[in-house]
VEXKE-608502 format. One line per 8 residues: their letters; for each residue y, z, x of N, C-alpha, C. Coordinates in steps of 0.1 Angstrom, whole numbers, plus 5000, padded with zeros to 4 digits. Atoms other than C-alpha are relative to their C-alpha. Example, Ala and Ser with C-alpha at 12.3 -4.5 7.8 and 13.67 -1.06 7.14 Angstrom:
<rs>
AS> 4988,5000,5009,4955,5078,5123,5012,5000,5009; 4989,5000,4991,4989,5071,5137,5011,5008,4992
</rs>
This chain:
<rs>
MHMIMLEN> 4997,4999,5015,7569,5418,3776,4991,4990,4993; 5009,5009,5007,7544,5403,3751,5008,4991,4991; 4993,5010,5008,7556,5371,3736,4993,4998,4986; 5006,5002,5013,7551,5368,3698,5002,4986,4996; 4999,5014,5001,7543,5332,3693,4999,4994,4986; 5002,5005,5013,7535,5329,3656,5007,5008,4989; 4992,4991,5009,7560,5352,3639,5004,4991,4988; 4996,5007,5013,7567,5342,3602,4992,4987,4997
KHVLVTGG> 5009,5012,5004,7539,5316,3602,4988,5005,4993; 5013,4997,5008,7510,5316,3577,4989,4991,5006; 5011,5007,4993,7478,5306,3595,4987,5000,4991; 5013,5000,5007,7446,5295,3577,4989,4995,5010; 5011,5003,4991,7413,5295,3597,4988,4998,4992; 5013,5002,5007,7381,5280,3584,4989,5005,5010; 5010,4994,4992,7349,5297,3596,5005,5011,5008; 4993,4990,4993,7370,5326,3605,4994,5014,5001
ANGIGMAI> 5005,4986,5000,7347,5356,3601,4991,5003,5011; 5009,4998,4989,7326,5352,3632,5004,4992,5012; 4999,5008,4988,7327,5340,3668,5014,4996,5004; 4987,5006,4996,7355,5317,3679,5010,5002,4988; 4990,4999,5011,7370,5317,3644,5006,5014,4998; 4995,4986,5001,7372,5355,3643,5010,5003,5011; 4991,4998,4989,7389,5355,3677,5013,4993,4998; 4988,5007,5003,7414,5330,3665,5008,5008,4989
VLQALKHG> 4994,4991,5010,7421,5352,3634,5007,5012,5007; 4994,4988,4994,7427,5383,3656,5011,4997,5009; 4988,5004,4991,7449,5365,3682,5012,4996,4992; 4989,5004,5009,7470,5349,3654,5007,5012,4995; 4994,4987,5005,7475,5384,3639,5008,5006,5011; 4994,4994,4989,7484,5397,3673,5014,4994,5003; 4987,5008,4998,7511,5370,3676,5009,4999,4988; 4990,4998,5011,7528,5380,3644,4997,4991,4987
AKVSFLDK> 5002,5009,5012,7512,5355,3619,4994,5008,4988; 5007,4996,5011,7501,5362,3584,4987,4991,5000; 5012,5008,4999,7464,5351,3584,4991,5001,4988; 5011,5001,5010,7440,5339,3558,4988,4992,5006; 5011,5007,4994,7405,5327,3566,4989,4998,4989; 5010,5004,5009,7376,5310,3548,4986,5002,5008; 5013,4999,4994,7339,5317,3554,4989,5001,4989; 5011,4999,5009,7305,5316,3538,4993,5013,5000
DLRAIESL> 5007,4988,4997,7293,5349,3552,5008,5012,4993; 4993,4989,5008,7303,5376,3526,5001,5013,5008; 5000,4987,4992,7293,5405,3548,5010,5000,5011; 4991,5001,4988,7313,5392,3578,5014,4999,4995; 4987,5000,5006,7343,5385,3555,5005,5014,4998; 4996,4986,5003,7343,5421,3543,5002,5008,5013; 4999,4993,4987,7338,5434,3579,5014,4997,5006; 4987,5004,4993,7368,5415,3593,5012,5005,4992
QQKSKATG> 4989,4995,5008,7390,5425,3564,5002,5014,5002; 4999,4986,4998,7382,5461,3570,5007,5004,5013; 4995,4996,4987,7393,5460,3606,5012,4991,5004; 4988,5008,4998,7423,5436,3603,5008,4999,4988; 4991,5002,5011,7452,5426,3581,4998,4986,4994; 5002,5014,5005,7437,5391,3575,4993,5001,4986; 5006,5001,5013,7427,5380,3540,4989,4990,5000; 5011,5009,5000,7393,5364,3536,4997,4995,4986
FHCDVGDK> 5004,5006,5012,7381,5340,3510,4986,4994,5002; 5014,5005,4999,7344,5331,3503,5001,4985,4996; 4999,5015,5003,7341,5293,3505,4991,4992,5009; 5008,5010,4993,7318,5265,3516,5009,4988,5002; 4991,5011,4998,7340,5240,3533,4994,4986,4997; 5006,5012,5004,7315,5213,3525,5001,4996,4985; 4999,5002,5014,7322,5217,3488,5015,4997,4997; 4986,5004,5003,7354,5198,3479,5007,5008,4989
RQIEEVIE> 4994,4992,5011,7359,5216,3446,5003,5014,5004; 4997,4986,4995,7356,5250,3462,5012,5001,5008; 4989,5001,4991,7381,5240,3488,5013,5000,4992; 4988,5002,5008,7407,5229,3462,5003,5013,4993; 4997,4987,5007,7403,5261,3442,5004,5011,5009; 4996,4989,4991,7405,5284,3472,5014,4998,5006; 4986,5002,4994,7436,5267,3487,5011,5004,4990; 4991,4996,5010,7453,5273,3454,5001,5016,5000
RVGLPIDV> 5000,4985,5000,7443,5310,3456,5007,5006,5013; 4994,4995,4988,7455,5313,3492,5015,5001,4997; 4987,4998,5005,7489,5307,3477,5012,4996,5009; 4988,5002,4991,7516,5309,3504,4999,4986,5007; 5001,5013,4992,7526,5276,3521,4994,5003,5013; 5008,4998,4988,7504,5272,3551,5008,4992,5011; 4993,5006,4988,7522,5265,3585,4990,4994,5010; 5009,5004,4990,7491,5262,3606,4986,5001,4994
LINNAGID> 5013,5002,5005,7456,5250,3597,4991,4999,5012; 5010,5000,4989,7427,5257,3621,4986,4996,4994; 5013,5005,5005,7396,5236,3612,4989,5004,5010; 5009,4995,4990,7370,5257,3630,4985,5000,4994; 5014,4999,5005,7340,5258,3606,4991,4989,5004; 5009,5010,4996,7310,5241,3619,4986,5005,5002; 5014,4996,4997,7272,5241,3624,4994,4991,5010; 5006,5008,4990,7250,5229,3652,4985,5000,4998
LDFDLSSP> 5014,5000,5003,7215,5218,3642,4994,4988,5008; 5006,5011,4992,7191,5197,3664,4995,4989,4991; 5005,5012,5008,7184,5162,3651,4992,4991,5009; 5010,5008,4993,7154,5141,3662,4999,4987,4993; 5000,5013,5006,7158,5104,3656,4986,4994,4998; 5014,5005,5002,7120,5099,3659,4994,5005,4987; 5004,4994,5013,7115,5121,3628,5012,5005,4993; 4987,4997,5006,7149,5120,3611,4999,5009,4988
DNALWNNV> 4998,4991,5011,7158,5148,3587,5013,4997,4993; 4987,5004,5006,7184,5133,3564,5008,5012,4994; 4993,4989,5006,7192,5166,3547,5007,5008,5012; 4993,4993,4989,7199,5182,3581,5012,4992,5005; 4989,5009,4996,7220,5152,3592,5012,5002,4991; 4990,5000,5010,7240,5153,3560,5007,5014,5000; 4994,4987,4999,7245,5191,3563,5010,5002,5011; 4991,4999,4988,7260,5189,3598,5012,4991,4998
INTNLSGA> 4989,5009,5002,7282,5159,3589,5009,5005,4989; 4992,4995,5012,7293,5174,3556,5009,5012,5004; 4993,4988,4997,7302,5207,3571,5011,4997,5011; 4992,5001,4988,7317,5197,3605,5011,4989,4998; 4990,5011,5001,7335,5164,3595,5006,5000,4986; 4995,5001,5014,7338,5161,3557,5007,5013,4996; 4994,4987,5003,7346,5198,3554,5014,5001,5006; 4987,5000,4993,7375,5195,3579,5009,4991,4992
RYVTESVV> 4992,5009,5008,7387,5165,3559,5005,5006,4987; 4996,4994,5013,7386,5183,3526,5011,5011,5001; 4990,4989,4999,7406,5213,3538,5013,4993,5004; 4988,5006,4996,7431,5191,3556,5007,4992,4989; 4994,5008,5011,7437,5168,3526,5005,5009,4989; 4995,4991,5010,7443,5199,3505,5012,5008,5005; 4989,4992,4994,7467,5216,3529,5012,4991,5004; 4989,5007,4995,7488,5188,3544,5010,4995,4990
PKMIQSEI> 4990,5003,5010,7504,5175,3512,5009,5011,4996; 4992,4988,5003,7516,5210,3505,5010,5003,5012; 4991,4999,4988,7531,5211,3541,5012,4990,4998; 4990,5010,5002,7550,5179,3533,5009,5004,4989; 4992,4996,5012,7561,5192,3499,5010,5011,5003; 4992,4988,4996,7574,5224,3515,5009,4997,5012; 4992,5005,4988,7590,5204,3544,4997,5009,5012; 5005,4992,4988,7569,5224,3569,4996,4991,5011
KGSVIFIT> 5005,5008,4988,7566,5210,3604,4988,5008,5005; 5012,4992,4998,7531,5223,3606,4992,4995,5012; 5009,5003,4989,7503,5223,3631,4986,5000,4994; 5014,5000,5005,7467,5213,3623,4991,4998,5013; 5009,5000,4988,7440,5220,3650,4986,4999,4996; 5015,5002,5002,7404,5208,3650,4993,5006,5012; 5008,4995,4989,7379,5228,3670,4988,4990,5002; 5011,5010,4997,7357,5201,3686,4990,5006,5009
SVHTGLAF> 5010,4994,4991,7334,5207,3716,5000,4992,5013; 5003,5007,4987,7326,5198,3752,4991,4989,4997; 5009,5011,5004,7301,5176,3734,5007,4987,4998; 4993,5013,5001,7328,5150,3730,5002,4994,5014; 4999,5005,4986,7327,5146,3768,4986,4999,5006; 5013,4999,4994,7291,5154,3775,4989,4998,4989; 5011,5001,5010,7258,5145,3757,4990,5011,5003; 5011,4990,4999,7231,5171,3750,4988,4996,4991
PGGAAYDA> 5012,5003,5008,7195,5166,3739,5000,5007,4986; 5000,4995,5014,7192,5171,3701,5013,5000,4993; 4986,4998,5005,7229,5168,3696,5005,4988,4992; 4996,5013,5006,7229,5134,3677,5009,5003,4988; 4992,4997,5012,7243,5149,3644,5012,5007,5004; 4989,4992,4996,7265,5175,3660,5010,4992,5008; 4991,5007,4992,7279,5153,3687,5007,4989,4992; 4993,5010,5009,7286,5125,3662,5011,5006,4992
SKHALVGL> 4989,4994,5008,7305,5149,3640,5012,5004,5008; 4989,4996,4992,7326,5162,3668,5008,4988,5006; 4993,5012,4996,7334,5127,3682,5009,4995,4988; 4993,5005,5012,7344,5117,3646,5012,5009,4997; 4989,4992,5002,7367,5147,3644,5012,4996,5009; 4990,5005,4990,7386,5135,3675,5007,4987,4994; 4995,5012,5005,7390,5101,3659,5009,5003,4988; 4992,4997,5012,7402,5116,3626,5013,5007,5004
MRVLALEY> 4988,4993,4995,7426,5139,3645,5011,4990,5005; 4990,5009,4994,7442,5110,3664,5007,4991,4989; 4994,5008,5011,7447,5089,3633,5010,5008,4992; 4991,4991,5008,7463,5118,3614,5013,5003,5009; 4989,4998,4992,7485,5125,3644,5010,4988,5000; 4992,5012,5001,7497,5089,3642,5007,4999,4987; 4995,5002,5013,7502,5089,3605,5010,5010,4995; 4991,4989,5006,7519,5123,3599,5010,5005,5010
GKYGIRFN> 4990,4996,4991,7540,5126,3630,5014,4999,4994; 4986,5002,5006,7570,5113,3610,5004,5012,4991; 4996,4988,5008,7568,5145,3589,5001,5012,5009; 4999,4988,4991,7568,5167,3620,4988,5008,5000; 5013,4993,5001,7532,5177,3614,4991,4995,5012; 5007,5004,4987,7512,5178,3647,4985,5002,4997; 5015,4999,5001,7474,5172,3649,4995,5000,5014; 5006,4999,4987,7455,5183,3680,4986,5006,4999
AVAPGSIY> 5014,4995,5000,7420,5194,3690,4998,5009,5012; 5004,4991,4989,7406,5222,3712,4985,4999,5001; 5014,5002,4997,7372,5215,3728,4994,5011,5009; 5006,4989,4992,7353,5247,3738,4988,4995,5008; 5012,5002,4992,7326,5246,3765,4990,5010,4996; 5010,4990,5003,7299,5272,3768,5007,5013,4999; 4992,4988,5003,7314,5302,3751,4990,5012,4997; 5009,4988,5002,7297,5337,3752,5008,5012,4994
PAGPTGKL> 5012,5004,5008,7288,5351,3728,5005,4993,4988; 4997,5009,5012,7291,5323,3703,4991,4988,5000; 5010,5011,5001,7268,5295,3691,4987,5003,5007; 5013,4998,4993,7237,5290,3712,5000,5012,5010; 4999,4990,4990,7249,5314,3739,4998,5014,4994; 5001,4987,5006,7248,5343,3714,4986,5006,5001; 5014,4995,4999,7211,5345,3719,4997,5005,5014; 5003,4997,4987,7214,5351,3756,5003,5015,5003
SKEQAVEL> 4996,4987,4996,7214,5385,3773,5012,4999,5009; 4988,5001,4992,7245,5394,3793,4996,4995,5014; 5004,5004,4987,7225,5389,3825,4998,4985,5001; 5002,5014,5001,7214,5354,3814,5013,4992,4999; 4987,5006,5001,7250,5346,3805,5007,4999,5013; 4994,5000,4986,7262,5356,3840,4994,4989,5008; 5006,5010,4992,7236,5333,3856,5003,4986,4995; 4996,5013,5005,7244,5304,3833,5015,4997,5004
GKRIPLYR> 4986,5002,4996,7281,5309,3841,5002,4995,5014; 4999,5005,4986,7274,5302,3878,4999,4985,5001; 5001,5014,5000,7268,5266,3869,5014,4993,4997; 4987,5005,5005,7305,5262,3857,5010,5002,5012; 4991,4999,4989,7333,5255,3882,5008,5013,5001; 4993,4987,5000,7351,5287,3872,4991,5012,5001; 5011,4990,4997,7318,5306,3877,4999,5010,4989; 5002,4991,5011,7317,5322,3843,5000,4992,4987
LGTPKDVA> 4999,5005,5013,7311,5314,3807,5014,5003,4994; 4988,4996,5007,7341,5313,3784,4998,5011,4990; 5001,4990,5010,7349,5339,3758,5007,4994,4987; 4992,5005,5011,7361,5333,3722,5015,5002,5001; 4986,4997,4998,7394,5348,3732,5007,4989,5009; 4995,5011,4992,7398,5320,3758,5004,4988,4992; 4997,5011,5010,7396,5295,3730,5012,5003,4991; 4990,4995,5009,7418,5315,3707,5014,4999,5006
NVVVFLAS> 4987,5000,4993,7446,5317,3733,5006,4986,5000; 4996,5014,5000,7448,5279,3735,5004,4996,4986; 4997,5003,5013,7448,5276,3698,5013,5006,4996; 4987,4994,5003,7477,5300,3694,5011,4993,5007; 4989,5008,4993,7497,5281,3720,5002,4987,4992; 4998,5013,5007,7491,5247,3702,5006,5002,4986; 4995,4997,5013,7499,5264,3669,5015,5003,5000; 4987,4995,4999,7532,5277,3682,5011,4989,5003
NMAEYING> 4989,5009,4997,7566,5261,3687,5001,4996,5015; 5001,5003,4985,7559,5262,3725,4993,4986,5002; 5007,5013,4998,7537,5231,3719,5006,4989,4990; 4994,5008,5010,7561,5213,3696,5000,4985,5003; 5001,5014,4997,7558,5180,3715,4986,4996,5004; 5014,5004,4998,7520,5180,3718,4994,4995,4987; 5006,5006,5012,7504,5157,3693,4990,4989,5004; 5010,5009,4997,7472,5138,3693,4991,5003,5012
AEIRVDGG> 5007,4996,4988,7457,5157,3722,4987,5008,4997; 5012,4991,5000,7422,5172,3728,5000,5007,5013; 4999,4992,4988,7424,5201,3752,4987,5007,5002; 5013,4994,4997,7392,5212,3769,5002,5015,5005; 5000,4986,4995,7386,5250,3773,4985,5002,5004; 5014,5000,4996,7354,5247,3793,4998,5004,5015; 5001,4996,4986,7361,5261,3828,4997,4989,5009; 5003,5012,4991,7357,5226,3842,4987,4994,4998
LAIKSCLF> 5014,5005,5002,7322,5220,3828,5000,4985,4999; 5001,5015,5002,7330,5184,3817,5004,4992,5012; 4997,5008,4988,7342,5173,3851,4990,5002,5011; 5010,4997,4989,7312,5186,3870,4989,4989,5000; 5011,5010,4998,7288,5160,3884,4986,5007,5001; 5013,4995,5000,7251,5166,3880,4994,5000,5014; 5004,5001,4986,7248,5159,3918,5003,5012,5008; 4995,4988,4992,7265,5191,3928,4999,5013,4991
</rs>
């Protein structure tokens, strides 16, 4: 028997029109939630709305004014917020690009902050014992060349999550993070052929790359009442990548 884990909950997903975000939207719907999502990609928003019951809103999470306006338009009290929107751009300290750095930090970190500070007071006002989930990365456990801006933003998200978990626990609002590893097809792996993805997956202890649905399943669990005593945690969904030694 299929367990419906998010019945009667309103879920908001940022960056929800593609990749991991879209998988979260679809899994939340499957588990009985009413789902709204934000994205910058108008074509992808329209496509997802056509094939699901989710409601999309065009929005740049790095723009605080846009966020405030869109959250008002979303309307219904939000029970679950998934801060998924993010970008990964290579940063070279030897020839630093300030615009690139600011773009990554503003989207990945400040954007999550803007959405959270617009949603959480409404949870408190409505006495909702909500769940806020940040999508971080295996990069919080492993360093990758070119990842200075991206890795810094994801580490900062973990710090933000932990402080908010401490401060808002008294309201029954839980803050957690999910850290995906190599997910296919999403992010950089989206450029790989299926054969290349299979070969890359052999480097991972579970002998395969992850899927967006693998991440979405953990997000749904954390969003549900099944996880009502999990607060301040970062859960890795990486097939064991972060525990693997380079010697083996």
